[in-house]
C-alpha positions in Angstrom: -12.6 -5.7 -10.8 -13.9 -6.9 -7.5 -12.5 -7.4 -4.0 -13.7 -9.9 -1.5 -14.7 -8.7 2.0 -13.8 -11.7 4.1 -15.6 -10.6 7.3 -18.9 -10.0 5.4 -18.3 -12.9 2.9 -19.3 -10.7 -0.1 -17.7 -9.2 -3.1 -17.1 -5.5 -3.3 -17.2 -3.9 -6.8 -14.3 -1.5 -7.6 -15.2 1.3 -9.9 -12.5 2.1 -12.5 -14.6 4.0 -15.0 -17.1 6.8 -14.5 -19.2 9.0 -16.8 -19.6 12.6 -15.7 -21.5 15.0 -17.9 -20.2 14.5 -21.4 -16.8 13.0 -20.3 -15.5 9.6 -19.3 -12.8 9.2 -16.7 -10.6 6.2 -16.0 -9.1 5.4 -12.6 -5.3 5.3 -13.3 -2.7 5.1 -10.6 -5.2 6.4 -8.1 -6.3 9.4 -10.2 -9.4 10.0 -12.3 -8.1 10.7 -15.8 -10.1 12.3 -18.7 -10.4 9.7 -21.5 -9.2 12.2 -24.1 -5.9 13.0 -22.3 -2.9 12.5 -24.7 0.6 11.8 -23.6 1.7 15.3 -24.8 -1.1 17.0 -22.8 -0.1 15.0 -19.7 3.5 16.2 -20.0 2.2 19.8 -20.1 -0.4 19.5 -17.4 -1.2 22.6 -15.4 -1.6 21.9 -11.7 -4.3 23.9 -9.9 -5.0 23.9 -6.2 -8.6 23.1 -5.4 -10.6 26.1 -4.3 -7.9 28.6 -5.3 -8.6 31.8 -7.2 -7.4 30.0 -10.4 -9.7 27.1 -9.7 -12.8 29.4 -9.5 -11.6 31.4 -12.6 -11.6 28.1 -14.5 -15.2 27.4 -13.4 -16.3 30.9 -14.4 -14.5 30.6 -17.8 -16.0 27.2 -18.7 -19.3 27.4 -17.0 -21.4 24.9 -15.0 -20.4 21.9 -17.0 -16.9 22.1 -15.6 -18.2 22.2 -12.0 -19.5 18.6 -12.5 -15.9 17.4 -13.3 -14.4 19.3 -10.4 -16.9 17.6 -8.1 -15.3 14.2 -8.7 -13.7 13.1 -5.4 -10.0 12.5 -5.3 -7.3 13.5 -7.7 -8.5 14.4 -11.2 -6.8 15.1 -14.5 -9.2 17.0 -16.9 -8.8 18.3 -20.4 -10.5 21.6 -21.4 -9.9 23.3 -24.7 -6.8 21.1 -25.3 -5.2 22.0 -22.0 -4.8 19.3 -19.2 -5.4 20.4 -15.6 -4.7 18.4 -12.5 -6.6 19.0 -9.3 
């Protein structure tokens, strides 16, 4: 997908997929969504506030690989050990 910058007369690429670590994320409704997210997991998503105690406990529990996913800018929905988390 591309947008056109009329003032600069050039196309601007829009990124809708990104690979981070071993995961792929798709941009869906303004949120980066883990490609393995199921509809059931999405219904049972656990919302975590960024930089809260629970957020850092999640990083400590899952190690440095998780920190890569949490560094994605914007809203993120991530699946870890079968549980979906929204940040």
